[in-house]
C-alpha positions, 0 to 999 in steps of 0.5 A: 190692680197690683198684687202684693209680692214680697221683695227679694231678700237683700244683701246685709252690710255693716259699717264699723267705726272704731279707733282700736283695731282690736275692737274691730277684729273682735266685732267682726268675729261676733258678726260671723257667729250671729250673721254668718260668713262675711264675703267682703271686708273693705279696706280701712277708711279714715273716718274724718269728715265729722268729729261727732264720734270723737268725744265718745270713742277717741281718735283717730277713728276709722271705718270698715264695711263688711258684707255677708254671704247670706241674704236676709229678708228685708223685714229683719232689719230691725232685728239686725239693728237691735243685735248690733246695739247689743254688741256695741254695749258688749264692747263699751267701756265700764262707763257705757261709752262706746268703743265701736259703732256699728251701723247695719244696713242692706243693699238691694237693687234700687237702694241702700238702707241704714238702720237707725234708732233716730227718726227724721223726715226721710227715715220711716219707722219700721218697728221696735224703735228702729227707723230706716234711713234711705242712704243711696238710690241706684240711678244711671248705672250707679248708686247716687247720694241724696241731699240727707246722705251722710258726707262719707257715704257721698264720697267716690271711693264709698259709692264705688265700693257699694256699686261693687257690693250691688254687683256681688248681690246680683250674683247672689240673687242669680246663684240662689237655688231656692227662693226663701230668704 
């Protein structure tokens, strides 16, 4: 019989999509005050594999990924998503349309999970209207996409970036002096 065991804390990351560099900078500042210091901010990636956000946010759209130095307890992901939803509202235009899209998630040794408010067959419900989206799995020494993985998360540059994030996460786990999250 297996014994229940709490998982190791995870590495928090954010994906930020915007068309205005200033909004990205302000959002990044807010993240630091809420989630702690960032340890990585990616290069700027074009967000051009879909026009899903273009009517609401304009174009051209770009994306940055950020990771944080403090590891998080996995069950806190819904709280993180609700906090990022509030930030999206803070930066929205007066008509309610977003100027920034923030997708939080976590990285652990086995996979990458995104938080979403949209349920689907591969998205189990967590709580408070938030679902977990299994986006990448770690197999054969690299993250691998799944049939439902978003096209931009399938790209070689993003897979390489998430493998680097995983390496930093391993260092974080090894460097922990106390076990609580």
